[in-house]
N, C-alpha and C positions, 0 to 999 in steps of 0.2 A: 607481316613479317615478324618473326619472334626475336630477332636480334638487330634492330635498326641501329643501335649505337655502334655495334661492331662493324656493320656495313659502312658507317661513317668513317671509322678508322681506316678501312681499306681504301675508300675513296680519297681520303686525305693522304694516305701513303702514296697512292698513284700520282696525285697532284704534286706532292713533294718530289717524287722521283723525276717527274717531267721537268721540274725546275733545277734540281741538283743531281742530274744523272751521272752516276759513276758506279763502279763495281761494288764498292764498299756500302753505299746506301742501298743498292739493289739486294745485296746479301743480307743486310740488316732487316730490310722489309720482308724478305722471304722467311727469315727466322721468326720475325714478329707475327707473320701470318700463320705459320705453323703453330706457334704458341697460342694464338687466338683460336685456332681450330681445336686444339686440346682443351682450352678453357671452355669453349662452347659445349663440347662433348661432356666434360666433367660437370658443368653447370646443369645441363639437361638431365644427366644421370642423377644428380642430387635432387633436383626439382621433381623428378619422376616419383619420388617417395611421397610427395604432397597429394592429398586426396583430390584437389581441384586441378591438378596438372593435366590429366587426360582430357578434361573438358576444355581447358585452355588450348591444348594442342589441336583438338578438333575444331575449335573456333579459328585459330591462327595456324593454318596448315603449313606455311612455308618458313623454313629456317633460312637465315642468311647464307649459311654454308652447309650444304648437305653432301658430305663425302662418305658417310658410313651408313 
C-alpha cells in the first residue's frame, strides 16, 4: 500500500465519528477526506517525475485511495 499513513488518518476519523457522532464532525471528516484525496493525487503527480517512481509503483501496486 503506497499511503499507509493516510489510511490510518481515515481509520482514526471513522473511530472518532463513532465516538462523537454529529453532523458537524461528519462534515469536517468529509472535507478532510476530500483534501486528503487531493493531497495524494498531487503527491503522486510530483513523485512521478522521479526516476525511481515507476519502479516503486510497480512494486507497490495499491494506493490507499484510487478514485482517478
